[in-house]
N, C-alpha and C positions, 0 to 999 in steps of 0.2 A: 546401559549401552557401553560397549567396550570399543575404544578408538585406538587404532595403531597409527602413529605418526612416523613418517619416514622422510628423512632428508637424504635423497639418493646420492651415492658416490661410490667409486670403486676403490679408492684409497681408504676413505672413512665414510661409513654410512651410519648416520645418527638415527636412533629409533627411540620411541616412547610409547608406552601403553597407558592409556588413561581411561578410568571408569567414570561415566557420567550418570548420576542418578539425581538426587536432590542437590548434590554438590559434586565437585570434580575431585577425583582421587588419583594421583599418579601411582600406578602399580609397579612400573618398571621403566627404566631408561638406560641407555648406554650407546656404545659405538662398536660396530663391527669393522675391524681393520684388516687390510691386506698391505703387502709391501710391493714396491716396484721390482723386487728381486724375484717375485713369483710370476709365473706365466699368466697372461691375461685370462686365459680359459680357466686356470686354477682359481684365480681371484673371483671370477664370476660364480664358479661352483661354491666356493667358500661363503660368499655373500648370500647366494640363493639358499644354501643349506641353513645358514644362520637365521634368515628371515622366516624360512619355513618352520623352524623350531619355535620361533616366537609365536607364529600363527597357531601352531598346534597346541602350545602351552596355554595361551590366553584366549583363543577363539574370538578374536575381535569381529565386530559386525561391520566396521567401516575402516577403510584405509584412507588416511589423510596424507597426501604426498605433494611434494613441491613440484610445480611446473618447471620444466627445465628452460632456462633462459641464458644463453651464452652468445656473446657477440664477437669474441676474439679467437678463442682456441677451439677450432672445429674438431680436432682430434679428441680433446677432452669431452666435448659435447657428445660425440658419437659413443664413447665408452660409457658415459653416464647414462645416455639414452638406452643402451643395451641393458644396464642394470635396472633402470626404471621399467623397461618392458618386461623383464623377468618378474619383478615384484608385482606389477600389474597382473600378469598371468597368475601368479600364486594367489593374489587376492580374489580374482574372479573364480579360480578353481575352487576356492574355499567359500564361495558365495558371499563375499564381502561387497559392500557398496563402495564406490570410489568417490573421493572428494579431492579435487586438485586446486591448489592455491599458488598464486605467484608470490614471490618474496614481498612485493608491494602490499598485497592483500593481507599477508601475515603481519607485517609491520603495522598496518592500519588497525587490524583487529587487536593486537597485543599492546601496542604502544600509543595508538591514536595518531600516528604520524608515519607516512609511507616512506620517508627517507631516514628513519631512525637508525642510528649506528648499532653495531652488534652489542656493544656494552649496554645500551638501553634495553635491548631485547632481554638480555640476561637479567637485568634489574627487575624488569616487569614480570618475567616468568617467576622469579623468586618472590615477588609480591603477590602474584595471582594464585600460586599453588605451592603447597609444601613439598619441597624437594629434600628428602632425607640426606642423601649424599650428593652435594652439588657436582654436576658434571664437570669434567676437566676440559671439554672442548666445545666449540661453537656448534658442531654438527648435532650434538645431543640436545643442546638448548633449542636449536632450530626445530628438531623433531617434537619437542615438548610444545613449542609455540604453534606448530602445525596442529597438534591435538587440541590446544586451547582455541585456535581459530575454528576448527571443525565443530567443537563443542558449542561455540557461540553462534555459529551460523546454521547448524542443522538441528531441527527439533528432536528431542528425545522421544522414542516411540514407546 
């Protein structure tokens, strides 16, 4: 089973592709980035094209994506929601199953503690799976953690 993990964002979108058979194997991971100098519509298109290329290349069966939870900045929440909607559409169009997780659920699955700091997530990801080139940002680590959460909670078919 191939799992695509996405930490949605429009400035930085973390992604990871994990294969689950007898063991878990990280196939690819990275970050799609846009800048505030770009028009919002161009940023959406760039991210959608990037995710679509990943889907076409790896043909994942499941999308593991973070549930959006914002309490302060509604403008950011709306923009991230637009990105999440597009990614969800791409997943469904490509006949992928959806698995959504809150940050709390991911932290419990990966660290055993729902209030674990970002550094602990990084350490646990590095302990749980071999990452050849350690990611440079939290978004990629979050995407890997989403894949690991999905792998642990969904049975392999």
